C-alpha positions in Angstrom: -23.5 7.0 7.9 -21.1 6.4 9.8 -20.5 9.2 13.3 -17.5 10.8 13.7 -17.3 12.5 16.5 -14.7 15.0 15.6 -16.7 16.0 12.8 -20.3 16.7 14.6 -20.0 20.2 13.7 -18.9 19.5 10.9 -22.0 17.0 8.6 -20.3 17.4 5.1 -16.7 16.4 5.2 -18.5 13.5 7.3 -20.8 12.6 4.6 -18.4 13.3 2.1 -15.9 10.9 4.2 -18.7 8.1 4.2 -19.3 8.9 0.3 -15.7 8.5 -0.4 -14.7 6.0 1.8 -18.0 3.2 0.5 -16.2 4.1 -3.1 -12.9 2.7 -2.0 -14.8 -0.7 -1.3 -15.4 -0.5 -4.6 -11.9 0.1 -6.1 -8.3 -1.5 -6.1 -6.7 0.5 -3.1 -7.0 -2.8 -1.5 -6.0 -5.0 -4.3 -3.0 -2.5 -5.3 -1.7 -2.8 -1.4 -2.4 -6.2 -0.8 -1.2 -7.2 -5.1 2.5 -5.0 -4.3 3.2 -7.5 -1.3 2.2 -10.3 -3.5 4.5 -9.7 -6.8 7.0 -7.9 -4.7 7.4 -11.3 -2.8 6.6 -13.5 -5.3 9.2 -12.3 -7.6 12.0 -12.9 -5.3 10.6 -15.7 -4.0 12.4 -18.1 -5.8 15.6 -16.7 -5.5 15.5 -16.8 -1.3 14.7 -19.7 -1.9 17.4 -20.7 -3.5 19.6 -19.3 -0.9 18.2 -20.6 1.8 19.0 -24.2 -0.2 22.5 -23.3 -0.6 23.3 -22.0 3.2 21.3 -25.1 3.9 23.8 -27.7 1.7 27.0 -25.1 2.9 27.6 -23.9 -1.1 27.2 -20.9 1.0 28.8 -19.4 4.5 26.4 -18.0 6.5 28.2 -14.5 6.0 26.9 -14.6 2.2 23.4 -15.8 3.7 23.3 -12.3 5.1 24.8 -10.5 2.7 22.6 -12.2 -0.4 19.4 -11.1 2.3 20.0 -8.2 3.3 20.1 -8.1 -1.5 17.4 -9.6 -1.5 15.5 -7.0 1.2 17.1 -3.7 -0.3 15.1 -5.1 -4.0 11.9 -5.5 -1.9 12.1 -1.9 -0.8 12.7 -0.9 -4.1 9.7 -2.3 -5.7 7.6 -1.9 -2.5 8.2 2.3 -2.8 8.1 2.4 -6.1 3.9 1.1 -5.8 4.2 3.9 -3.1 4.1 6.1 -5.9 1.0 5.0 -7.7 -0.5 4.7 -4.2 0.0 8.4 -3.5 -1.5 9.1 -6.4 -5.0 7.0 -5.8 -4.5 9.1 -2.3 -4.3 12.2 -3.8 -7.5 12.0 -5.9 -9.1 10.3 -2.6 -8.2 13.4 -0.8 -9.7 16.1 -4.1 -12.1 14.0 -3.9 -13.7 14.4 -0.4 -13.3 18.2 -0.8 -14.4 18.7 -3.6 -17.7 17.0 -2.3 -17.5 19.1 1.0 -17.5 21.8 -1.5 -20.5 21.0 -3.1 -22.5 20.2 -0.2 -21.4 24.1 1.1 -20.9 26.8 -1.7 -24.1 26.9 -4.1 
């Protein structure tokens, strides 16, 4: 069991945190976060590459490049915010699980 100095007097909470942490290792929470980043930027990589190529070849000027990159940035942010909503639901489940385990350990 991991030690939590601030939780020394609250053994059920420390145990619940350990139990839920172990379960999270086996879940898709890490995969969700890394998948969100990969998915978002994979979708945009072609557009960003095309913008950079157009700028390098002189097809667009610096102002247009900057404006289009800002647009791509906003698209990425919106995409990641939608992933954040999905992650929030998982975080709520984790918090509920921790407190449920604490209650079971303390209450008859």
